[in-house]
TIDRENTOR-633598 format. One record per atom (N, C-alpha, C, O): residue in three letters; atom name; z, x, y. Coordinates in steps of 0.02 Angstrom, whole numbers, padded with zeros to 5 digits, always signed. Atoms other than C-alpha are relative to their C-alpha. Layout:
REM residues N
 type atom     c3     c1     c2
  ALA   CA      Z      X      Y
...
END
This chain:
REM residues 177
 type atom     c3     c1     c2
  MET    N -00033 +00026 -00059
  MET   CA +04248 +11311 +03159
  MET    C +00068 -00028 -00021
  MET    O +00073 -00064 -00071
  ARG    N -00068 +00023 +00015
  ARG   CA +04434 +11276 +03161
  ARG    C +00007 -00075 +00012
  ARG    O -00028 -00103 +00054
  ASN    N -00013 +00071 -00009
  ASN   CA +04500 +11098 +03146
  ASN    C +00020 -00015 +00072
  ASN    O +00001 -00066 +00100
  GLU    N -00021 +00010 -00069
  GLU   CA +04581 +11117 +03317
  GLU    C -00061 -00003 +00046
  GLU    O -00063 -00044 +00093
  ALA    N +00060 -00001 -00041
  ALA   CA +04411 +11158 +03391
  ALA    C -00040 -00065 -00009
  ALA    O -00067 -00091 +00039
  ILE    N +00035 +00064 +00012
  ILE   CA +04333 +11005 +03310
  ILE    C +00034 -00057 +00038
  ILE    O +00001 -00099 +00067
  ASN    N -00037 +00051 -00039
  ASN   CA +04470 +10897 +03387
  ASN    C -00015 +00006 +00074
  ASN    O -00021 -00044 +00109
  ARG    N +00016 -00010 -00070
  ARG   CA +04434 +10975 +03555
  ARG    C -00071 -00024 +00016
  ARG    O -00083 -00053 +00069
  VAL    N +00069 +00022 -00009
  VAL   CA +04247 +10941 +03534
  VAL    C -00002 -00076 +00005
  VAL    O -00036 -00104 +00049
  LYS    N -00001 +00074 -00002
  LYS   CA +04281 +10757 +03497
  LYS    C +00027 -00024 +00066
  LYS    O -00002 -00069 +00097
  LEU    N -00030 +00022 -00063
  LEU   CA +04393 +10739 +03648
  LEU    C -00045 +00015 +00059
  LEU    O -00056 -00029 +00101
  VAL    N +00040 -00017 -00058
  VAL   CA +04281 +10831 +03769
  VAL    C -00064 -00041 +00003
  VAL    O -00087 -00057 +00057
  PHE    N +00059 +00043 -00001
  PHE   CA +04129 +10731 +03716
  PHE    C +00018 -00068 +00031
  PHE    O -00018 -00094 +00073
  THR    N -00022 +00064 -00026
  THR   CA +04224 +10571 +03750
  THR    C +00012 +00003 +00076
  THR    O -00007 -00042 +00112
  LEU    N -00013 -00008 -00071
  LEU   CA +04280 +10636 +03919
  LEU    C -00064 +00011 +00040
  LEU    O -00073 -00017 +00094
  PHE    N +00063 -00013 -00035
  PHE   CA +04108 +10702 +03968
  PHE    C -00042 -00064 +00003
  PHE    O -00082 -00072 +00050
  ASP    N +00036 +00064 -00002
  ASP   CA +04037 +10530 +03925
  ASP    C +00036 -00046 +00049
  ASP    O +00064 -00097 +00030
  ALA    N -00040 +00032 -00052
  ALA   CA +04111 +10471 +04089
  ALA    C -00015 -00074 +00008
  ALA    O +00028 -00113 +00028
  ASP    N +00016 +00071 -00006
  ASP   CA +04018 +10305 +04089
  ASP    C +00010 -00038 -00064
  ASP    O +00001 -00099 -00066
  GLY    N -00018 +00033 +00063
  GLY   CA +04065 +10270 +03908
  GLY    C -00058 -00031 -00039
  GLY    O -00046 -00076 -00079
  ASN    N +00056 +00030 +00036
  ASN   CA +03890 +10232 +03845
  ASN    C -00017 +00034 -00066
  ASN    O -00066 +00015 -00099
  GLY    N +00009 -00031 +00065
  GLY   CA +03902 +10346 +03693
  GLY    C -00045 +00061 -00002
  GLY    O -00054 +00091 -00054
  VAL    N +00041 -00060 -00005
  VAL   CA +03786 +10485 +03753
  VAL    C +00017 +00036 +00065
  VAL    O +00043 +00006 +00111
  LEU    N -00010 -00039 -00061
  LEU   CA +03797 +10624 +03881
  LEU    C -00065 +00000 +00040
  LEU    O -00119 +00009 +00012
  GLU    N +00057 +00000 -00046
  GLU   CA +03683 +10614 +04032
  GLU    C +00021 +00036 +00064
  GLU    O +00081 +00045 +00076
  SER    N -00015 -00034 -00063
  SER   CA +03671 +10705 +04198
  SER    C +00047 -00041 +00043
  SER    O +00092 -00013 +00075
  SER    N -00042 +00043 -00042
  SER   CA +03752 +10556 +04285
  SER    C +00073 +00003 -00021
  SER    O +00117 -00008 +00021
  ASP    N -00070 -00007 +00022
  ASP   CA +03909 +10579 +04178
  ASP    C +00034 +00058 +00034
  ASP    O +00092 +00054 +00054
  PHE    N -00029 -00060 -00031
  PHE   CA +03936 +10752 +04250
  PHE    C +00008 -00009 +00075
  PHE    O +00056 +00017 +00105
  ASP    N -00008 +00016 -00071
  ASP   CA +03906 +10690 +04427
  ASP    C +00060 -00045 +00010
  ASP    O +00099 -00035 +00057
  LEU    N -00056 +00046 -00006
  LEU   CA +04030 +10549 +04400
  LEU    C +00066 +00036 -00010
  LEU    O +00113 +00026 +00028
  MET    N -00062 -00035 +00013
  MET   CA +04162 +10663 +04326
  MET    C +00017 +00048 +00057
  MET    O +00075 +00052 +00078
  SER    N -00015 -00047 -00055
  SER   CA +04145 +10794 +04463
  SER    C +00020 -00039 +00063
  SER    O +00061 -00014 +00102
  SER    N -00022 +00041 -00057
  SER   CA +04160 +10656 +04594
  SER    C +00072 -00023 -00009
  SER    O +00110 -00025 +00039
  ARG    N -00069 +00020 +00013
  ARG   CA +04319 +10595 +04511
  ARG    C +00049 +00057 +00012
  ARG    O +00103 +00048 +00040
  VAL    N -00043 -00058 -00010
  VAL   CA +04392 +10769 +04511
  VAL    C +00006 +00016 +00074
  VAL    O +00061 +00029 +00099
  ALA    N -00002 -00013 -00072
  ALA   CA +04344 +10798 +04693
  ALA    C +00044 -00051 +00036
  ALA    O +00081 -00033 +00081
  ALA    N -00040 +00052 -00031
  ALA   CA +04423 +10632 +04740
  ALA    C +00074 +00009 -00014
  ALA    O +00117 -00012 +00026
  ALA    N -00070 -00012 +00018
  ALA   CA +04583 +10684 +04651
  ALA    C +00032 +00054 +00043
  ALA    O +00094 +00060 +00045
  VAL    N -00025 -00055 -00041
  VAL   CA +04599 +10833 +04768
  VAL    C -00033 -00004 +00069
  VAL    O -00072 +00040 +00088
  PRO    N +00034 +00009 -00065
  PRO   CA +04547 +10767 +04940
  PRO    C +00014 +00056 +00049
  PRO    O -00025 +00068 +00095
  GLU    N -00017 -00053 -00047
  GLU   CA +04635 +10910 +05028
  GLU    C -00035 +00066 -00015
  GLU    O -00027 +00114 +00023
  ALA    N +00037 -00062 +00016
  ALA   CA +04526 +11042 +04943
  ALA    C -00057 +00009 +00050
  ALA    O -00088 -00039 +00073
  ASP    N +00054 -00012 -00048
  ASP   CA +04402 +11126 +05058
  ASP    C -00068 -00013 -00033
  ASP    O -00075 -00012 -00094
  GLU    N +00067 +00020 +00024
  GLU   CA +04218 +11081 +05043
  GLU    C -00032 +00055 -00042
  GLU    O -00068 +00040 -00090
  ALA    N +00030 -00055 +00039
  ALA   CA +04167 +11254 +04979
  ALA    C +00026 -00001 -00073
  ALA    O -00014 +00008 -00119
  ARG    N -00027 +00004 +00068
  ARG   CA +04284 +11237 +04829
  ARG    C -00027 -00060 -00037
  ARG    O -00043 -00056 -00096
  LYS    N +00028 +00061 +00032
  LYS   CA +04223 +11060 +04795
  LYS    C -00072 +00012 -00021
  LYS    O -00093 -00008 -00075
  GLN    N +00070 -00014 +00017
  GLN   CA +04043 +11119 +04800
  GLN    C -00005 +00048 -00059
  GLN    O -00049 +00040 -00102
  ALA    N +00000 -00046 +00057
  ALA   CA +04082 +11263 +04681
  ALA    C +00017 -00037 -00065
  ALA    O -00013 -00024 -00117
  MET    N -00018 +00039 +00059
  MET   CA +04165 +11142 +04561
  MET    C -00058 -00044 -00022
  MET    O -00075 -00048 -00081
  ARG    N +00057 +00043 +00017
  ARG   CA +04019 +11020 +04571
  ARG    C -00058 +00041 -00030
  ARG    O -00090 +00019 -00077
  ALA    N +00053 -00044 +00026
  ALA   CA +03896 +11164 +04543
  ALA    C +00016 +00021 -00072
  ALA    O -00030 +00026 -00113
  SER    N -00018 -00020 +00068
  SER   CA +03993 +11216 +04388
  SER    C -00011 -00057 -00049
  SER    O -00032 -00046 -00105
  PHE    N +00014 +00058 +00043
  PHE   CA +03981 +11040 +04318
  PHE    C -00076 -00006 -00010
  PHE    O -00098 -00019 -00066
  ARG    N +00073 +00004 +00006
  ARG   CA +03792 +11038 +04355
  ARG    C -00027 +00054 -00047
  ARG    O -00070 +00041 -00089
  ARG    N +00025 -00053 +00044
  ARG   CA +03767 +11206 +04272
  ARG    C +00018 -00014 -00072
  ARG    O -00023 -00002 -00117
  TYR    N -00019 +00016 +00068
  TYR   CA +03863 +11149 +04120
  TYR    C -00048 -00052 -00029
  TYR    O -00072 -00045 -00085
  TRP    N +00048 +00051 +00023
  TRP   CA +03753 +10994 +04107
  TRP    C -00068 +00032 -00012
  TRP    O -00099 +00020 -00064
  ASN    N +00066 -00031 +00008
  ASN   CA +03594 +11096 +04134
  ASN    C -00003 +00044 -00062
  ASN    O -00054 +00046 -00096
  THR    N -00002 -00041 +00061
  THR   CA +03647 +11217 +03997
  THR    C -00002 -00044 -00062
  THR    O -00040 -00031 -00108
  LEU    N +00000 +00047 +00057
  LEU   CA +03686 +11074 +03878
  LEU    C -00070 -00030 -00010
  LEU    O -00096 -00029 -00065
  ALA    N +00066 +00032 +00006
  ALA   CA +03522 +10987 +03916
  ALA    C -00053 +00049 -00023
  ALA    O -00094 +00033 -00065
  GLY    N +00048 -00050 +00020
  GLY   CA +03423 +11147 +03900
  GLY    C +00005 +00020 -00073
  GLY    O -00045 +00034 -00105
  GLU    N -00012 -00020 +00069
  GLU   CA +03500 +11187 +03732
  GLU    C -00006 -00057 -00050
  GLU    O -00029 -00048 -00106
  LEU    N -00010 +00054 +00048
  LEU   CA +03525 +11016 +03655
  LEU    C -00047 -00059 +00007
  LEU    O -00056 -00097 -00041
  ASP    N +00044 +00058 -00010
  ASP   CA +03404 +10889 +03730
  ASP    C -00070 +00017 -00023
  ASP    O -00115 +00027 +00018
  THR    N +00063 -00024 +00029
  THR   CA +03262 +10933 +03614
  THR    C -00058 -00050 +00010
  THR    O -00116 -00030 +00007
  ASN    N +00054 +00049 -00010
  ASN   CA +03166 +10771 +03645
  ASN    C -00009 -00017 +00074
  ASN    O -00048 -00063 +00090
  ASP    N +00007 +00008 -00073
  ASP   CA +03184 +10781 +03836
  ASP    C +00010 -00071 +00024
  ASP    O -00025 -00094 +00069
  ASP    N -00013 +00069 -00023
  ASP   CA +03255 +10606 +03854
  ASP    C +00059 -00003 +00048
  ASP    O +00079 -00056 +00071
  GLY    N -00056 -00002 -00047
  GLY   CA +03399 +10665 +03965
  GLY    C +00066 -00025 -00030
  GLY    O +00112 -00043 +00007
  ARG    N -00060 +00026 +00034
  ARG   CA +03529 +10613 +03835
  ARG    C +00018 +00047 -00058
  ARG    O -00026 +00074 -00092
  ILE    N -00025 -00042 +00055
  ILE   CA +03637 +10711 +03713
  ILE    C +00048 -00042 -00041
  ILE    O +00095 -00072 -00014
  THR    N -00043 +00038 +00045
  THR   CA +03716 +10628 +03562
  THR    C +00060 +00042 -00021
  THR    O +00061 +00103 -00012
  TYR    N -00058 -00037 +00025
  TYR   CA +03884 +10674 +03487
  TYR    C -00021 +00049 -00054
  TYR    O +00004 +00106 -00055
  ASP    N +00021 -00046 +00054
  ASP   CA +03798 +10749 +03334
  ASP    C -00032 +00063 +00027
  ASP    O -00018 +00118 +00003
  ASP    N +00031 -00058 -00032
  ASP   CA +03693 +10862 +03444
  ASP    C +00054 +00044 +00032
  ASP    O +00054 +00105 +00025
  PHE    N -00053 -00035 -00036
  PHE   CA +03845 +10908 +03548
  PHE    C +00045 +00039 -00047
  PHE    O +00058 +00098 -00036
  GLN    N -00045 -00032 +00047
  GLN   CA +03958 +10947 +03401
  GLN    C -00033 +00059 -00034
  GLN    O +00000 +00111 -00046
  ALA    N +00034 -00053 +00037
  ALA   CA +03829 +11053 +03314
  ALA    C -00007 +00064 +00040
  ALA    O -00011 +00119 +00011
  CYS    N +00017 -00059 -00039
  CYS   CA +03804 +11171 +03458
  CYS    C +00046 +00020 +00057
  CYS    O +00047 +00078 +00076
  VAL    N -00034 -00015 -00062
  VAL   CA +03923 +11160 +03604
  VAL    C +00051 +00057 -00005
  VAL    O +00062 +00092 +00044
  LEU    N -00050 -00053 +00007
  LEU   CA +04053 +11279 +03535
  LEU    C -00031 +00065 -00025
  LEU    O +00001 +00103 -00062
  SER    N +00034 -00062 +00017
  SER   CA +03927 +11419 +03513
  SER    C +00008 +00047 +00061
  SER    O -00031 +00042 +00109
  PRO    N -00014 -00042 -00058
  PRO   CA +03997 +11552 +03630
  PRO    C -00062 +00037 +00026
  PRO    O -00069 +00044 +00087
  GLU    N +00058 -00037 -00022
  GLU   CA +03834 +11649 +03634
  GLU    C -00049 -00043 +00041
  GLU    O -00088 -00016 +00079
  ARG    N +00045 +00044 -00035
  ARG   CA +03743 +11496 +03702
  ARG    C +00031 -00029 +00063
  ARG    O -00005 -00047 +00110
  PHE    N -00033 +00036 -00053
  PHE   CA +03872 +11427 +03821
  PHE    C +00051 +00039 +00040
  PHE    O +00082 +00011 +00085
  SER    N -00054 -00037 -00034
  SER   CA +03985 +11567 +03881
  SER    C -00010 +00003 +00075
  SER    O +00039 -00004 +00112
  GLY    N +00011 -00004 -00072
  GLY   CA +03904 +11585 +04052
  GLY    C +00017 -00066 +00035
  GLY    O +00050 -00067 +00087
  ALA    N -00014 +00066 -00028
  ALA   CA +03912 +11398 +04086
  ALA    C +00075 -00016 -00005
  ALA    O +00104 -00044 +00042
  THR    N -00071 +00013 +00009
  THR   CA +04089 +11387 +04017
  THR    C +00041 +00042 +00049
  THR    O +00088 +00017 +00079
  ASP    N -00035 -00043 -00048
  ASP   CA +04147 +11535 +04123
  ASP    C -00004 -00028 +00070
  ASP    O +00046 -00030 +00106
  GLU    N +00009 +00028 -00067
  GLU   CA +04074 +11458 +04281
  GLU    C +00038 -00065 +00007
  GLU    O +00069 -00078 +00059
  PHE    N -00036 +00063 -00002
  PHE   CA +04145 +11288 +04238
  PHE    C +00075 +00012 +00007
  PHE    O +00108 -00019 +00048
  ALA    N -00072 -00014 -00002
  ALA   CA +04319 +11360 +04206
  ALA    C +00021 +00025 +00069
  ALA    O +00072 +00004 +00096
  ALA    N -00017 -00027 -00066
  ALA   CA +04317 +11457 +04370
  ALA    C -00005 -00053 +00054
  ALA    O +00041 -00061 +00094
  GLY    N +00009 +00051 -00051
  GLY   CA +04249 +11316 +04476
  GLY    C +00053 -00054 -00003
  GLY    O +00078 -00077 +00048
  PHE    N -00049 +00053 +00009
  PHE   CA +04368 +11190 +04404
  PHE    C +00070 +00024 +00018
  PHE    O +00103 -00006 +00061
  ALA    N -00069 -00023 -00011
  ALA   CA +04530 +11290 +04403
  ALA    C +00011 +00022 +00073
  ALA    O +00063 +00008 +00101
  ARG    N -00008 -00025 -00068
  ARG   CA +04501 +11370 +04573
  ARG    C +00000 -00055 +00053
  ARG    O +00025 -00046 +00108
  LEU    N -00002 +00056 -00046
  LEU   CA +04474 +11201 +04655
  LEU    C +00072 -00019 +00017
  LEU    O +00087 -00038 +00073
  GLY    N -00070 +00020 -00009
  GLY   CA +04660 +11169 +04632
  GLY    C +00042 +00049 +00040
  GLY    O +00099 +00032 +00058
  ASP    N -00038 -00051 -00038
  ASP   CA +04714 +11328 +04724
  ASP    C -00010 -00013 +00074
  ASP    O -00046 +00023 +00108
  LEU    N +00012 +00025 -00068
  LEU   CA +04725 +11239 +04891
  LEU    C +00020 +00050 +00054
  LEU    O -00010 +00050 +00108
  ASP    N -00024 -00046 -00052
  ASP   CA +04818 +11376 +04983
  ASP    C -00019 +00073 -00014
  ASP    O +00007 +00119 +00017
  SER    N +00024 -00067 +00019
  SER   CA +04730 +11526 +04902
  SER    C +00057 +00046 -00022
  SER    O +00054 +00107 -00012
  SER    N -00058 -00039 +00024
  SER   CA +04896 +11582 +04826
  SER    C -00010 +00025 -00072
  SER    O +00030 +00064 -00097
  GLY    N +00010 -00017 +00070
  GLY   CA +04823 +11601 +04651
  GLY    C +00038 -00046 -00046
  GLY    O +00044 -00033 -00106
  THR    N -00038 +00047 +00040
  THR   CA +04926 +11453 +04593
  THR    C -00022 -00072 +00015
  THR    O -00054 -00086 +00066
  VAL    N +00015 +00071 -00007
  VAL   CA +04907 +11265 +04570
  VAL    C +00065 -00039 -00010
  VAL    O +00102 -00026 -00058
  SER    N -00060 +00041 +00006
  SER   CA +05045 +11139 +04598
  SER    C -00009 -00054 -00054
  SER    O -00065 -00072 -00071
  ARG    N +00002 +00052 +00052
  ARG   CA +05089 +11009 +04466
  ARG    C -00038 -00062 +00024
  ARG    O -00081 -00087 -00012
  PRO    N +00036 +00060 -00020
  PRO   CA +05028 +10861 +04571
  PRO    C -00076 +00009 +00003
  PRO    O -00114 -00036 -00015
  VAL    N +00072 -00013 -00004
  VAL   CA +04858 +10941 +04601
  VAL    C -00028 +00008 -00071
  VAL    O -00081 -00020 -00086
  PHE    N +00021 -00009 +00069
  PHE   CA +04843 +10995 +04419
  PHE    C -00006 -00068 -00035
  PHE    O -00057 -00082 -00067
  VAL    N +00001 +00066 +00032
  VAL   CA +04887 +10820 +04360
  VAL    C -00058 -00042 +00027
  VAL    O -00093 -00073 -00012
  GLY    N +00054 +00039 -00030
  GLY   CA +04766 +10739 +04482
  GLY    C -00068 +00022 -00026
  GLY    O -00110 -00021 -00042
  MET    N +00065 -00024 +00024
  MET   CA +04622 +10850 +04428
  MET    C -00011 -00017 -00073
  MET    O -00065 -00039 -00092
  MET    N +00006 +00014 +00072
  MET   CA +04656 +10828 +04243
  MET    C -00008 -00075 -00012
  MET    O -00044 -00096 -00058
  ARG    N +00009 +00073 +00005
  ARG   CA +04672 +10639 +04266
  ARG    C -00072 -00018 +00021
  ARG    O -00102 -00063 -00007
  GLY    N +00068 +00011 -00021
  GLY   CA +04505 +10647 +04358
  GLY    C -00050 +00011 -00056
  GLY    O -00102 -00022 -00059
  VAL    N +00042 -00013 +00058
  VAL   CA +04429 +10718 +04200
  VAL    C +00010 -00055 -00052
  VAL    O -00037 -00074 -00088
  GLY    N -00014 +00054 +00047
  GLY   CA +04514 +10583 +04097
  GLY    C +00052 +00015 -00052
  GLY    O +00064 -00025 -00097
  PHE    N -00053 -00016 +00049
  PHE   CA +04652 +10672 +04001
  PHE    C +00059 -00046 +00010
  PHE    O +00070 -00072 +00065
  ASP    N -00059 +00042 -00002
  ASP   CA +04809 +10574 +03960
  ASP    C +00058 +00037 +00033
  ASP    O +00068 +00097 +00024
  LEU    N -00055 -00028 -00040
  LEU   CA +04960 +10601 +04071
  LEU    C +00051 +00040 -00041
  LEU    O +00068 +00095 -00020
  PRO    N -00049 -00041 +00038
  PRO   CA +05085 +10656 +03936
  PRO    C -00029 +00067 -00023
  PRO    O +00006 +00117 -00024
  ASN    N +00032 -00061 +00022
  ASN   CA +04960 +10784 +03873
  ASN    C -00009 +00050 +00057
  ASN    O -00002 +00110 +00048
  ILE    N +00008 -00043 -00060
  ILE   CA +04928 +10850 +04048
  ILE    C +00066 +00035 +00015
  ILE    O +00068 +00095 +00027
  HIS    N -00066 -00030 -00015
  HIS   CA +05114 +10877 +04078
  HIS    C +00019 +00051 -00054
  HIS    O +00048 +00103 -00039
  ALA    N -00015 -00048 +00054
  ALA   CA +05133 +10960 +03907
  ALA    C -00037 +00065 +00010
  ALA    O -00009 +00119 +00001
  LEU    N +00039 -00061 -00012
  LEU   CA +04993 +11081 +03948
  LEU    C +00028 +00038 +00060
  LEU    O +00036 +00099 +00057
  PHE    N -00027 -00033 -00060
  PHE   CA +05062 +11117 +04122
  PHE    C +00064 +00037 -00018
  PHE    O +00073 +00095 +00001
  ASP    N -00063 -00032 +00019
  ASP   CA +05233 +11154 +04048
  ASP    C -00011 +00060 -00045
  ASP    O +00027 +00109 -00042
  ALA    N +00015 -00057 +00044
  ALA   CA +05155 +11268 +03917
  ALA    C -00022 +00061 +00039
  ALA    O -00018 +00117 +00015
  PHE    N +00020 -00056 -00043
  PHE   CA +05089 +11374 +04060
  PHE    C +00058 +00032 +00036
  PHE    O +00048 +00077 +00078
  ALA    N -00060 -00030 -00029
  ALA   CA +05269 +11415 +04111
  ALA    C -00002 -00001 +00076
  ALA    O -00008 +00051 +00108
  PRO    N +00002 +00003 -00073
  PRO   CA +05269 +11351 +04290
  PRO    C +00057 +00039 +00032
  PRO    O +00110 +00048 +00002
  ASP    N -00050 -00039 -00036
  ASP   CA +05363 +11452 +04418
  ASP    C +00053 -00048 +00030
  ASP    O +00052 -00108 +00018
  ASP    N -00055 +00039 -00029
  ASP   CA +05517 +11393 +04515
  ASP    C -00025 -00053 +00050
  ASP    O +00011 -00101 +00064
  ASP    N +00029 +00049 -00046
  ASP   CA +05403 +11300 +04636
  ASP    C -00044 -00051 -00037
  ASP    O -00079 -00091 -00005
  ASP    N +00038 +00045 +00043
  ASP   CA +05324 +11204 +04489
  ASP    C -00076 +00009 +00011
  ASP    O -00113 -00039 +00021
  ARG    N +00071 -00019 -00007
  ARG   CA +05158 +11295 +04504
  ARG    C -00019 +00045 -00059
  ARG    O +00023 +00081 -00085
  VAL    N +00025 -00043 +00053
  VAL   CA +05050 +11380 +04373
  VAL    C -00056 +00044 +00029
  VAL    O -00088 +00027 +00078
  ARG    N +00050 -00048 -00023
  ARG   CA +04935 +11529 +04393
  ARG    C -00071 -00025 -00016
  ARG    O -00084 -00050 -00071
  VAL    N +00070 +00020 +00009
  VAL   CA +04750 +11490 +04416
  VAL    C -00033 +00039 -00055
  VAL    O -00070 +00010 -00095
  ASP    N +00033 -00041 +00051
  ASP   CA +04697 +11635 +04306
  ASP    C +00021 -00021 -00070
  ASP    O -00018 -00017 -00117
  VAL    N -00024 +00024 +00065
  VAL   CA +04805 +11568 +04163
  VAL    C -00037 -00064 -00019
  VAL    O -00060 -00072 -00075
  TRP    N +00034 +00063 +00012
  TRP   CA +04728 +11396 +04180
  TRP    C -00074 +00012 -00015
  TRP    O -00102 -00018 -00062
  GLU    N +00071 -00016 +00010
  GLU   CA +04552 +11467 +04193
  GLU    C -00012 +00029 -00070
  GLU    O -00059 +00010 -00104
  SER    N +00006 -00029 +00067
  SER   CA +04577 +11570 +04034
  SER    C +00008 -00054 -00054
  SER    O -00027 -00053 -00104
  GLU    N -00011 +00051 +00051
  GLU   CA +04642 +11419 +03941
  GLU    C -00057 -00050 -00003
  GLU    O -00071 -00078 -00056
  ILE    N +00060 +00042 +00002
  ILE   CA +04491 +11315 +03992
  ILE    C -00052 +00033 -00045
  ILE    O -00084 -00001 -00085
  LYS    N +00047 -00036 +00043
  LYS   CA +04384 +11449 +03911
  LYS    C +00021 -00005 -00073
  LYS    O -00020 -00015 -00118
  ASN    N -00025 +00006 +00068
  ASN   CA +04496 +11444 +03757
  ASN    C -00015 -00069 -00029
  ASN    O -00029 -00075 -00089
  PHE    N +00012 +00068 +00022
  PHE   CA +04472 +11256 +03748
  PHE    C -00069 -00006 -00034
  PHE    O -00077 -00045 -00081
  TYR    N +00068 +00003 +00027
  TYR   CA +04287 +11285 +03711
  TYR    C -00015 +00051 -00054
  TYR    O -00071 +00056 -00078
  ALA    N +00011 -00053 +00049
  ALA   CA +04311 +11427 +03588
  ALA    C +00011 -00026 -00072
  ALA    O +00064 -00051 -00088
  PRO    N -00005 +00028 +00068
  PRO   CA +04276 +11379 +03406
  PRO    C +00048 +00037 -00045
  PRO    O +00069 +00011 -00097
  ASP    N -00044 -00040 +00042
  ASP   CA +04386 +11518 +03337
  ASP    C +00073 -00003 +00022
  ASP    O +00115 +00031 -00008
  LYS    N -00069 +00003 -00026
  LYS   CA +04543 +11472 +03435
  LYS    C +00037 -00060 -00029
  LYS    O +00009 -00114 -00036
  GLY    N -00043 +00053 +00024
  GLY   CA +04685 +11370 +03364
  GLY    C +00072 +00017 +00018
  GLY    O +00089 +00075 +00028
  GLY    N -00070 -00011 -00019
  GLY   CA +04868 +11347 +03405
  GLY    C +00007 +00024 +00071
  GLY    O +00053 +00061 +00088
  ILE    N +00000 -00020 -00070
  ILE   CA +04829 +11369 +03589
  ILE    C +00029 -00056 +00043
  ILE    O +00030 -00114 +00021
  PRO    N -00026 +00053 -00042
  PRO   CA +04906 +11275 +03734
  PRO    C -00048 -00058 +00010
  PRO    O -00028 -00116 +00013
  ALA    N +00050 +00053 -00011
  ALA   CA +04743 +11179 +03761
  ALA    C -00001 -00052 -00056
  ALA    O -00023 -00108 -00046
  ASP    N -00003 +00049 +00054
  ASP   CA +04769 +11097 +03592
  ASP    C +00048 -00057 +00016
  ASP    O +00044 -00110 -00014
  LEU    N -00045 +00053 -00022
  LEU   CA +04907 +10999 +03677
  LEU    C -00037 -00059 +00030
  LEU    O -00010 -00115 +00034
  LEU    N +00040 +00054 -00029
  LEU   CA +04770 +10897 +03759
  LEU    C -00028 -00048 -00053
  LEU    O -00049 -00103 -00036
  THR    N +00030 +00041 +00054
  THR   CA +04713 +10829 +03590
  THR    C +00052 -00033 -00045
  THR    O +00034 -00072 -00089
  THR    N -00052 +00025 +00044
  THR   CA +04879 +10785 +03513
  THR    C +00045 -00050 +00037
  THR    O +00041 -00056 +00098
  SER    N -00051 +00043 -00030
  SER   CA +05016 +10658 +03543
  SER    C +00061 +00043 +00013
  SER    O +00092 +00067 -00034
  PRO    N -00058 -00041 -00015
  PRO   CA +05153 +10752 +03634
  PRO    C +00064 -00030 -00028
  PRO    O +00070 -00091 -00035
  ALA    N -00065 +00023 +00025
  ALA   CA +05329 +10741 +03564
  ALA    C +00035 -00038 +00055
  ALA    O +00032 -00020 +00114
  ALA    N -00035 +00042 -00049
  ALA   CA +05431 +10608 +03649
  ALA    C +00062 +00034 +00027
  ALA    O +00097 +00006 +00069
END
C-alpha cells in the first residue's frame, strides 16, 4: 500500500468517526450523511435518499467484513488492515462515490458548483483549504463548476491502495499558501 493511501486511510477513519469516540459505528454514518444532506438543502429527496443509502451500504459492507466480534464497532486497526482492499469494497465504494457526487448535481447538468461542492465536503469534515485545492485540481469551467463524473472517479481513487499523486491526495496535505 502506498504512503499516500495510508494517509488517506487515516484521514477517512477520522472523518467517518463522526462522533469522535475513536471507533466506527452505524450512527457515525447516519450522522455524516445527515450533515451532508443538510449542506445541500436544495437537493431533491431522491438524491438525498440515494446518498444516504450509499452511506448505509458502505457501513454495512465495513461491518460485514470487519466487525468480527459483532459488537457494532470497528477500530482503526481493523479499518486500516482491510478497507483499501478493492476486491472487498469496490461495490460499496462505487455506490458511495455515485451517491455522494451525484447529490451535488442539483440541476442535472452533470456538474457541481463550487458552493455545493464545498458544502458537501465540509459536511464530511474536510478542511476548507483542502476542499478548494481539490476543486481547483478538477479544472472548473468558466462557471466555476466541476464535472460529476470527474469527482465520482476521484472518490474511487481516494480509496484505491495503489494510487498516489492523485488530486484526492490534496485532502490529506497542507495546501500551499
